[in-house]
N, C-alpha and C positions, 0 to 999 in steps of 0.2 A: 608412243601414243597414249594419252591419258585414259585411265580406266573409268568406268561408270562411277565407281566409289569415289574416286578422286574429284569428281565434279560435284559431289554432295557437300552440303554445309553441316557442320557439327551443331548439335543441339545442346543447350545448357543442361548439365546433369546435376542431380541431387541424389540423396539416399533412396528416393523412391523410383529412380530410373531402373528399367529392366535390363538385365544382362542379355547378351546374345545367347541364342539357343545353340545346341550342338549342330542342328541342321543349318542354321545361319552361318556358323563357323565353317562348315564344309563348303558352303557357297562362297563366302567371303574369301576363303583361302585360295580360291581359284583366281581372284583378282590380285592377291599378294602372295604368290607361291614361294617366294624367297624368305618369307617371314616365318620364324619358328614360334610355335605356341609353347609357352613355358609357364612354370610356377614361380611366383615371386613371393616376397615376404607377406604381402597383403593381397594375395589373389593371383589370378592368371594375368599373363602379359604376352604381348607380341614383341619379339626381339630380332634384330638383324644387325650384322656388322658390315659396314661399308669400307672398301679399301681404296686407297689413293696412292698416287705416285710420290707425292710430297706431303709433308706435314701441313704446309700452308693450304693445300687443296682441301684437306680435312677440315681445317678451320673455316674456310670459305663455305663449304657444304653445311657445316654445323650452323653457321650464321643463317643460311637459307632456311633450314629446318626450324630454327628458333623463331624467325620472322613469321613463317607460316603458322607455327604453333601459337604464337602470341596473337595473331589475327583471329584465330578460332577460340582463344582462351582454353586451349587443351594442350598441356605441356608434357613432353616426354622426359624420361631420364636419358641423358646423353653423356657418353664417356668418350673423351678425345684421347686417342693414342698417337703413337708416332706417325703412322700412316693409315690409321683406322678411325672410324667413328662408330660406336655402338649406340643404337637407338632402341629404347624400350618404351612401348606404349601400353598403358593400362588406365583404368578408371578407378582411382583410389576411393572415391565416395561410395562405390558399390562393391569394392574389393573383387572386381571381376572385369571382364571385357565388355565393352559397349560398342555399338556400331561406330561411334566416334573414333575408336581406336583403329578400326579397319579403314575408315575414311582417311585418317592421318597417316597410316602406314602406306596407303596407296599414294597419297600426296608426297610422302617422303621418297618413294620410289621414283615418282615423276621428277622431283627435285634432283635426285641423283643422276638420272638420265640427262636432264637439262644441264646440270653442272658438268658432266662429262662431255656433252656436246660443245659447250662453251670452251672448256679446257682444250678440246681437240682443235676447235677453230682457231683459238689463240696460238696453239702449237703449230698449226699449218701456216698461219700468217707469219709467225716468228721464223719458222724454218725457211719459208720462201724469202723472207727479208734477209736472212743470214746468207742464203745462197746467192742472192743478188748483190748484197753488200757485206762480204765477209768481215769479221771483226778485225782481221789483219790489215784491211784497207784503211788508209787514212781517211778521216772524214773530210768533207768538202766537196768541191765541184767534181762532177764525173763527166768526162767528155773533154772536148778540146776548148781551149780558150779562144776568144775572138782573134787574137794575134796568130794562133796556130792555124786557124781557118783561112786567114788572109795570106799568111807568109807562104811563099813558094818553097817546096821541098828542094833541098840541095842534093 
C-alpha cells in the first residue's frame, strides 16, 4: 500500500531550499523505516540495499527507479550488484536531505513491492504452466486426434 509521502510530488530545488528538520526526519522515517540515514561526501543521505533472486531482477528494478527519478527530475546514486541494488537519495544542491528525498525513498519502496508482486505473479504463472505442460513433453497437440476419437478401440 502506498504511503502518504509516495503520493506527493517533488518540488524543484535550488541552493535556497530548506533542509528537513530533525523532527521532520523522525516523522518521515516512519514512512520509510527500512532506509538508513547516513553521512555522504556532500551531506546526509538516505540509503537502502534491495535484494533480488536474479541479477536481471535487479536490473529491472533499477530501471523502474530510474524512470520514476527522471519523471521527478530528482536522481539517486544507484549501484547495481550481482543480486542487489543500493539506492542513495540526497539533495546535493543543499548538501543535506530535503522532503524530496523522503518522497522518492517512499516511491522506491513502492516500486520494490510492485516489482516483487509482478515477479511473483510471473513465477506463479510460469510454475502453473510448467506443471500443466512439463518441459519434457513434446510440443504440439494435447489430447486425441480426430481419428482417435472416431476409431473404435480394439
